[in-house]
C-alpha positions as CSV (number, residue, x, y, z in Angstrom):
1,M,0.0,0.0,0.0
2,A,1.3,3.4,-1.0
3,R,2.3,5.7,1.9
4,P,-0.1,8.6,2.4
5,R,1.1,11.9,1.1
6,S,2.4,14.3,3.7
7,Q,0.7,17.6,4.4
8,K,3.7,19.5,3.2
9,V,3.5,17.8,-0.2
10,L,-0.2,18.3,-0.5
11,E,0.2,22.0,0.3
12,L,3.1,22.3,-2.2
13,K,1.0,20.9,-5.0
14,E,-1.8,23.2,-4.2
15,K,0.6,26.2,-4.2
16,L,2.0,25.2,-7.6
17,V,-1.4,24.9,-9.1
18,R,-2.5,28.2,-7.6
19,R,0.6,29.9,-9.0
20,I,0.1,28.5,-12.5
21,E,-3.6,29.5,-12.5
22,H,-2.9,33.0,-11.3
23,G,-0.1,33.8,-13.7
24,Y,2.9,33.5,-11.4
25,Y,4.5,31.4,-14.2
26,Q,4.2,32.7,-17.7
27,P,2.4,30.6,-20.5
28,G,4.9,28.7,-22.6
29,S,7.7,29.2,-20.1
30,R,10.0,26.5,-18.9
31,F,9.0,25.1,-15.6
32,L,11.2,23.9,-12.7
33,S,13.1,20.7,-13.3
34,N,12.8,17.8,-10.8
35,R,16.1,18.8,-9.2
36,A,15.3,22.5,-9.1
37,L,11.8,21.8,-7.7
38,G,13.3,19.5,-5.0
39,Q,16.0,21.9,-4.0
40,H,13.8,25.0,-3.9
41,F,11.0,23.4,-1.8
42,E,13.2,20.9,0.1
43,I,11.6,17.7,-1.1
44,S,13.2,14.6,-2.5
45,Y,13.9,14.2,-6.2
46,Q,11.4,11.3,-6.4
47,T,8.6,13.4,-4.8
48,A,9.4,16.3,-7.2
49,D,9.2,13.9,-10.2
50,T,5.8,12.6,-9.0
51,L,4.4,16.1,-8.6
52,L,5.6,17.1,-12.1
53,R,4.1,14.0,-13.6
54,E,0.8,14.7,-11.9
55,L,0.8,18.3,-13.2
56,V,1.5,17.1,-16.7
57,A,-1.3,14.5,-16.4
58,E,-3.7,17.2,-15.2
59,G,-3.0,19.5,-18.1
60,Y,-1.1,22.2,-16.3
61,L,2.3,21.3,-17.8
62,Y,3.6,19.4,-20.8
63,R,7.0,17.9,-21.6
64,K,9.3,18.5,-24.5
65,P,11.5,15.4,-25.0
66,G,15.1,16.4,-24.4
67,S,14.2,19.9,-23.4
68,G,12.2,20.0,-20.2
69,T,8.8,20.7,-18.8
70,Y,6.8,23.8,-19.9
71,L,3.6,25.6,-19.0
72,R,0.7,25.2,-21.4
73,G,0.0,28.2,-23.7
74,E,1.9,30.3,-26.1
75,A,5.1,32.0,-25.0
76,P,5.2,35.8,-25.8
77,K,6.8,36.8,-29.1
78,W,8.2,40.3,-29.6
79,K,9.1,42.0,-32.8
80,G,10.7,45.1,-31.3
81,V,11.3,47.3,-28.2
82,D,9.4,50.3,-26.9
83,L,12.1,52.4,-25.1
84,V,10.2,54.7,-22.7
85,L,12.4,57.5,-21.2
86,N,12.1,60.1,-18.6
87,E,12.0,63.6,-20.2
88,R,15.3,64.3,-18.4
89,A,16.9,62.4,-21.3
90,K,16.0,65.4,-23.6
91,R,18.6,67.5,-21.9
92,M,21.7,67.6,-24.1
93,G,24.8,66.6,-22.2
94,S,22.9,64.8,-19.5
95,F,23.5,61.2,-18.5
96,G,20.0,60.4,-19.6
97,S,20.8,61.6,-23.1
98,L,24.1,59.6,-23.0
99,L,22.3,56.5,-21.9
100,K,19.6,56.9,-24.6
101,D,22.3,57.1,-27.3
102,Q,24.1,54.1,-25.9
103,L,20.9,52.0,-25.8
104,L,19.9,53.0,-29.3
105,E,23.3,52.1,-30.6
106,G,23.3,48.8,-28.8
107,F,19.9,47.8,-30.1
108,A,20.9,48.8,-33.6
109,K,24.0,46.6,-33.4
110,A,21.9,43.7,-32.1
111,G,19.4,44.1,-34.9
112,V,16.6,45.0,-32.5
113,A,13.9,47.3,-33.8
114,V,13.3,50.1,-31.3
115,R,10.9,53.0,-30.9
116,A,12.0,55.7,-28.4
117,R,9.1,57.4,-26.5
118,W,8.7,59.8,-23.6
119,D,7.1,58.9,-20.3
120,S,3.4,59.5,-20.3
121,S,0.3,58.1,-18.6
122,Q,-1.3,57.9,-22.1
123,L,1.2,55.4,-23.5
124,R,-0.2,52.4,-25.3
125,F,1.9,49.3,-26.1
126,N,1.4,46.8,-29.0
127,A,1.3,43.1,-28.1
128,G,4.5,42.6,-30.2
129,S,6.6,45.2,-28.4
130,L,8.7,44.6,-25.3
131,P,8.6,47.8,-23.1
132,V,11.9,49.1,-21.6
133,F,11.6,51.9,-19.1
134,W,14.2,54.3,-17.8
135,E,13.3,56.2,-14.6
136,C,9.6,56.5,-15.4
137,Q,7.2,57.7,-12.7
138,S,5.4,54.4,-12.6
139,L,4.7,51.3,-14.6
140,P,1.5,51.4,-16.6
141,Q,-1.0,49.3,-14.5
142,V,-2.2,47.6,-17.7
143,L,1.2,45.9,-18.1
144,L,1.0,44.6,-14.5
145,D,-2.6,43.5,-14.9
146,E,-1.8,41.6,-18.1
147,G,1.4,40.0,-16.8
148,R,3.5,41.5,-19.6
149,Y,7.2,41.2,-19.5
150,C,9.1,44.5,-19.4
151,V,12.5,45.8,-18.4
152,L,13.3,48.5,-15.9
153,I,16.5,50.5,-16.0
154,N,17.8,51.9,-12.7
155,Q,14.4,51.3,-11.0
156,T,13.4,48.9,-8.3
157,P,11.1,46.1,-9.7
158,P,7.7,45.7,-8.1
159,K,6.9,43.2,-5.4
160,G,4.4,40.3,-5.6
161,L,3.3,38.3,-8.6
162,S,4.5,40.9,-11.1
163,A,8.0,40.5,-9.9
164,A,8.2,37.2,-11.8
165,Y,8.2,39.0,-15.2
166,V,9.6,42.5,-14.6
167,D,13.4,42.4,-15.4
168,A,15.6,45.1,-14.0
169,V,19.2,46.4,-14.6
170,S,20.3,48.8,-11.9
171,V,23.2,50.2,-10.0
172,D,23.9,49.7,-6.3
173,D,23.4,53.3,-5.1
174,H,24.0,52.4,-1.5
175,S,27.4,50.9,-2.3
176,G,28.2,54.0,-4.3
177,G,27.4,56.2,-1.3
178,I,29.7,54.1,0.9
179,A,32.5,54.4,-1.7
180,A,32.1,58.2,-1.7
181,G,32.4,58.3,2.1
182,E,35.4,56.0,2.1
183,L,37.1,58.3,-0.4
184,V,36.5,61.3,1.7
185,R,38.0,59.5,4.8
186,A,41.0,58.3,2.8
187,R,41.9,61.3,0.8
188,T,41.1,64.3,3.0
189,R,41.4,65.5,6.6
190,A,38.0,67.1,6.5
191,K,36.6,68.2,9.9
192,R,33.3,69.6,8.4
193,V,31.6,67.4,5.9
194,A,28.3,68.2,4.2
195,V,25.9,66.4,1.8
196,L,23.8,68.0,-0.9
197,G,21.1,65.4,-1.7
198,G,18.5,65.3,-4.4
199,P,14.8,64.9,-3.7
200,K,14.4,63.3,-0.3
201,S,11.6,61.0,-1.5
202,D,13.7,59.5,-4.3
203,Q,15.0,56.0,-3.4
204,R,18.3,56.6,-5.3
205,C,18.9,59.7,-3.2
206,F,18.0,57.9,0.0
207,D,20.4,55.0,-0.8
208,R,23.3,57.3,-1.8
209,V,23.0,59.5,1.3
210,R,22.5,56.5,3.6
211,G,25.7,54.9,2.3
212,F,27.7,58.1,2.7
213,T,26.5,58.8,6.2
214,E,27.2,55.2,7.3
215,I,30.8,56.1,6.8
216,I,30.6,59.7,7.9
217,P,27.6,59.9,10.3
218,E,28.4,63.5,11.4
219,A,27.9,64.9,7.9
220,K,25.2,67.6,7.7
221,V,22.6,66.7,5.0
222,T,20.7,69.2,3.0
223,Y,18.2,68.2,0.3
224,A,17.3,69.9,-3.0
225,R,13.8,69.8,-4.3
226,S,14.9,67.9,-7.5
227,W,18.1,66.6,-9.2
228,Y,18.2,69.6,-11.5
229,Y,20.7,72.4,-11.5
230,E,18.2,75.2,-10.7
231,D,17.1,73.5,-7.5
232,G,20.7,72.7,-6.6
233,I,21.5,76.4,-6.8
234,K,18.6,77.2,-4.3
235,A,19.8,74.5,-1.9
236,S,23.5,75.4,-2.0
237,D,23.4,78.5,0.3
238,P,22.7,76.6,3.6
239,V,25.4,74.1,2.6
240,L,28.0,76.8,1.9
241,N,27.1,78.9,4.9
242,A,28.3,76.1,7.1
243,K,31.7,76.4,5.5
244,P,32.3,72.7,4.9
245,D,35.7,71.3,4.0
246,V,34.1,68.6,1.7
247,V,30.7,68.2,0.1
248,F,29.3,65.0,-1.3
249,C,26.7,65.8,-3.9
250,A,24.2,63.1,-4.8
251,N,24.5,63.8,-8.5
252,D,26.8,65.8,-10.7
253,R,24.3,68.5,-11.6
254,L,24.0,69.3,-7.9
255,A,27.8,69.4,-7.7
256,Q,27.9,71.8,-10.7
257,A,25.3,74.0,-9.0
258,L,27.2,74.1,-5.7
259,L,30.5,75.0,-7.4
260,D,28.8,77.7,-9.5
261,R,27.0,79.1,-6.4
262,A,30.3,79.2,-4.4
263,L,31.9,81.3,-7.2
264,R,29.0,83.7,-7.4
265,I,28.9,84.5,-3.7
266,S,32.7,84.5,-3.4
267,S,32.5,81.7,-0.9
268,T,35.5,79.4,-0.1
269,I,35.2,76.6,-2.5
270,P,35.1,73.2,-0.7
271,K,36.4,69.9,-2.0
272,V,33.5,68.2,-3.9
273,I,32.6,64.7,-4.9
274,G,29.7,64.0,-7.2
275,F,27.8,60.9,-8.4
276,D,26.9,59.6,-11.9
277,D,29.9,60.7,-14.0
278,A,27.5,62.6,-16.3
279,P,29.2,64.4,-19.2
280,I,29.2,67.6,-17.1
281,A,31.6,65.9,-14.6
282,E,34.4,65.8,-17.1
283,Q,33.8,69.4,-18.1
284,F,34.1,70.5,-14.5
285,N,37.0,68.1,-13.7
286,L,34.8,66.6,-11.0
287,T,35.7,63.7,-8.9
288,T,32.7,61.5,-8.9
289,I,31.2,58.0,-8.3
290,A,30.7,56.8,-11.9
291,M,27.6,55.0,-13.0
292,P,28.8,52.3,-15.5
293,W,26.7,53.6,-18.3
294,Q,28.0,51.4,-21.1
295,E,27.7,48.3,-18.9
296,I,24.1,49.3,-18.1
297,A,23.3,49.7,-21.8
298,D,25.0,46.4,-22.7
299,N,23.2,44.5,-20.0
300,V,19.8,45.9,-21.0
301,V,20.4,44.9,-24.6
302,E,21.5,41.4,-23.5
303,V,18.3,41.0,-21.4
304,V,16.1,42.1,-24.2
305,Q,17.8,39.7,-26.6
306,K,17.2,36.8,-24.2
307,R,13.5,37.7,-24.0
308,M,13.2,38.1,-27.8
309,S,14.8,34.8,-28.4
310,G,12.0,33.1,-26.4
311,D,13.4,33.0,-22.9
312,T,10.5,33.0,-20.5
313,S,12.4,32.2,-17.3
314,T,11.6,34.1,-14.1
315,A,12.6,37.8,-13.8
316,I,16.2,38.7,-14.4
317,T,17.7,41.2,-12.0
318,R,21.2,42.6,-12.5
319,I,22.8,45.0,-10.0
320,L,26.0,46.7,-11.1
321,A,28.6,48.4,-8.9
322,P,29.6,52.1,-9.5
323,R,33.2,53.0,-9.5
324,P,35.2,56.2,-8.5
325,V,36.7,58.5,-11.1
326,F,39.4,60.8,-9.7
327,R,39.7,64.4,-10.9
328,A,40.7,67.7,-9.4
329,T,37.9,68.5,-7.0
330,L,38.8,66.0,-4.3
């Protein structure tokens, strides 16, 4: 007589069925192998094999000889990319503009048709397009509702079921903030250290400032209303009035604003370190924590190529490390 199935295995099968029915796994995508299923849910290889056979027999999955086990349904097929960009990329000389050009060049070399568009709540997407977003305000809810694959650039992917099909290529801002703090400690004898952050509600700003103040907790933090030069000018006075020896600016535009403001009011110019390595950083000879722009673009193109080739595995997340670029301001 066969041994009765344990409660754990009964609950696991129910969970797998529920995930399949509710879109956690994409139609046409490769399902977990016996070994992967066993390791992930801590069951034996034999039990995993039995569960997969049952799910095949019940019509949830099907097997491709020599290839593996797949979900029923058609895998998505894309003919091109919708590249949706924050309007900041319209600013000539900005890192957004640089990234846009690198992405368009990368897609062209890979033979991927691409349509560049600007962030808007009115955007509509064709079934044959794979949306790629750079720093957009929010993902269109229709994509999440439909379980559409998409790719985020330098944004945190959503939580829950949609996390299974939203790919992301981003930079570790927290690590970059730590690196900036370590450089200040190693290369200066600063007694008064300040931070000029971007918008306080922006996760990137939060992570960069948090990393820096973990190394230099006594740093005085001031926030600008936005990442833009104009708001950086407005936020610079309280920073400069404290007569800091060193200022960490959470992006290069803010660093540019701080340096310009110091010259205008004949203030003592502090040592400055920025973040991004936007084109403006080289012009101002600014020491900065560099975003690996070309690596970001290359990784986005690679992820898109995987999806367009029919890869329907679970979401791809790649987090790249920023690196310091030494120039005259530190």
